[in-house]
PASETOR-605166 format. One line per field, with one value per residue: x, y, z of N, C-alpha, C in turn; residue number from 1; chain. Coordinates in nm, 2 decimals. Layout:
n.xx = c(X|...)
n.yy = c(Y|...)
n.zz = c(Z|...)
ca.xx = c(X|...)
ca.yy = c(Y|...)
ca.zz = c(Z|...)
c.xx = c(X|...)
c.yy = c(Y|...)
c.zz = c(Z|...)
n = c(NUM|...)
chain = c(A|...)
% end
This chain:
n.xx = c(-3.43|-3.42|-3.57|-3.85|-3.91|-3.98|-4.15|-4.39|-4.45|-4.47|-4.78|-4.90|-4.99|-5.17|-5.34|-5.49|-5.75|-5.76|-5.86|-5.81|-5.55|-5.39|-5.49|-5.40|-5.06|-5.11|-5.16|-4.95|-4.75|-4.77|-4.72|-4.48|-4.37|-4.51|-4.35|-4.13|-4.02|-3.88|-3.96)
n.yy = c(5.49|5.71|5.91|5.87|5.82|6.05|6.13|5.99|6.14|6.36|6.32|6.31|6.54|6.62|6.48|6.50|6.42|6.19|5.90|5.86|5.93|5.76|5.54|5.61|5.64|5.37|5.22|5.34|5.21|4.94|4.96|5.02|4.80|4.60|4.66|4.79|4.68|4.79|4.81)
n.zz = c(-2.06|-1.86|-1.95|-2.05|-1.78|-1.68|-1.86|-1.81|-1.53|-1.64|-1.74|-1.49|-1.37|-1.63|-1.58|-1.35|-1.18|-0.95|-1.00|-1.27|-1.34|-1.21|-1.37|-1.56|-1.58|-1.49|-1.71|-1.93|-1.79|-1.79|-2.09|-2.12|-2.00|-2.17|-2.44|-2.42|-2.24|-2.04|-1.77)
ca.xx = c(-3.49|-3.51|-3.64|-4.02|-4.02|-4.02|-4.27|-4.47|-4.44|-4.56|-4.91|-4.96|-5.05|-5.26|-5.48|-5.54|-5.83|-5.68|-5.86|-5.78|-5.43|-5.41|-5.52|-5.29|-5.04|-5.05|-5.17|-4.80|-4.64|-4.76|-4.72|-4.39|-4.34|-4.50|-4.30|-4.01|-3.90|-3.82|-3.91)
ca.yy = c(5.47|5.77|6.05|5.81|5.83|6.20|6.13|5.97|6.24|6.51|6.29|6.31|6.64|6.60|6.30|6.59|6.34|6.05|5.79|5.89|5.97|5.62|5.43|5.63|5.57|5.18|5.15|5.42|5.13|4.82|4.96|5.02|4.68|4.53|4.68|4.85|4.61|4.85|4.77)
ca.zz = c(-2.01|-1.76|-2.05|-2.03|-1.67|-1.70|-1.93|-1.69|-1.43|-1.72|-1.75|-1.43|-1.36|-1.73|-1.53|-1.25|-1.13|-0.92|-1.08|-1.39|-1.33|-1.24|-1.48|-1.73|-1.52|-1.52|-1.87|-1.94|-1.71|-1.88|-2.24|-2.11|-1.95|-2.28|-2.55|-2.46|-2.14|-1.90|-1.59)
c.xx = c(-3.56|-3.61|-3.79|-4.00|-4.05|-4.14|-4.45|-4.53|-4.48|-4.71|-4.95|-5.05|-5.18|-5.35|-5.52|-5.68|-5.73|-5.70|-5.78|-5.63|-5.34|-5.41|-5.43|-5.17|-5.02|-5.13|-4.99|-4.72|-4.63|-4.73|-4.53|-4.32|-4.34|-4.35|-4.14|-3.90|-3.83|-3.79|-3.97)
c.yy = c(5.59|5.92|5.98|5.78|5.96|6.19|6.11|6.10|6.37|6.46|6.31|6.44|6.70|6.55|6.46|6.47|6.19|5.90|5.77|5.86|5.80|5.54|5.47|5.58|5.41|5.16|5.16|5.27|5.00|4.86|4.91|4.89|4.62|4.53|4.78|4.71|4.68|4.79|4.62)
c.zz = c(-1.92|-1.84|-1.99|-1.93|-1.67|-1.79|-1.87|-1.63|-1.49|-1.70|-1.62|-1.40|-1.49|-1.62|-1.45|-1.18|-1.09|-1.00|-1.23|-1.44|-1.36|-1.26|-1.60|-1.73|-1.57|-1.60|-1.92|-1.93|-1.76|-1.97|-2.22|-2.07|-2.11|-2.42|-2.54|-2.33|-2.04|-1.82|-1.61)
n = c(1|2|3|4|5|6|7|8|9|10|11|12|13|14|15|16|17|18|19|20|21|22|23|24|25|26|27|28|29|30|31|32|33|34|35|36|37|38|39)
chain = c(A|A|A|A|A|A|A|A|A|A|A|A|A|A|A|A|A|A|A|A|A|A|A|A|A|A|A|A|A|A|A|A|A|A|A|A|A|A|A)
% end
Protein backbone atom coordinates (compact mmCIF):
# COMPACT_ATOMS: atom_id res chain seq x y z
CA UNK A 1 0.00 0.00 0.00
CA UNK A 2 2.78 2.46 0.82
CA UNK A 3 4.42 2.37 -2.64
CA UNK A 4 1.02 3.24 -4.13
CA UNK A 5 0.92 6.40 -2.01
CA UNK A 6 4.30 7.31 -3.49
CA UNK A 7 2.73 6.90 -6.93
CA UNK A 8 0.04 9.41 -5.95
CA UNK A 9 2.72 11.91 -4.97
CA UNK A 10 4.43 11.30 -8.31
CA UNK A 11 1.19 12.21 -10.07
CA UNK A 12 0.92 15.56 -8.28
CA UNK A 13 3.83 17.33 -10.07
CA UNK A 14 2.64 15.87 -13.37
CA UNK A 15 -0.75 17.58 -12.92
CA UNK A 16 0.72 21.04 -12.20
CA UNK A 17 -2.75 22.64 -12.37
CA UNK A 18 -4.51 22.53 -9.00
CA UNK A 19 -7.86 21.43 -10.46
CA UNK A 20 -6.36 18.69 -12.59
CA UNK A 21 -4.15 17.56 -9.71
CA UNK A 22 -7.09 17.27 -7.33
CA UNK A 23 -9.16 15.42 -9.90
CA UNK A 24 -6.35 12.99 -10.66
CA UNK A 25 -5.66 12.31 -6.99
CA UNK A 26 -9.35 11.92 -6.24
CA UNK A 27 -9.76 9.47 -9.11
CA UNK A 28 -6.70 7.48 -8.05
CA UNK A 29 -7.93 7.41 -4.45
CA UNK A 30 -11.34 6.17 -5.56
CA UNK A 31 -9.66 3.52 -7.71
CA UNK A 32 -7.61 2.40 -4.71
CA UNK A 33 -10.79 2.29 -2.62
CA UNK A 34 -12.73 0.33 -5.25
CA UNK A 35 -10.08 -1.99 -6.68
CA UNK A 36 -7.49 -2.45 -3.94
CA UNK A 37 -9.60 -1.50 -0.93
CA UNK A 38 -6.52 0.13 0.58
CA UNK A 39 -8.32 3.05 2.19
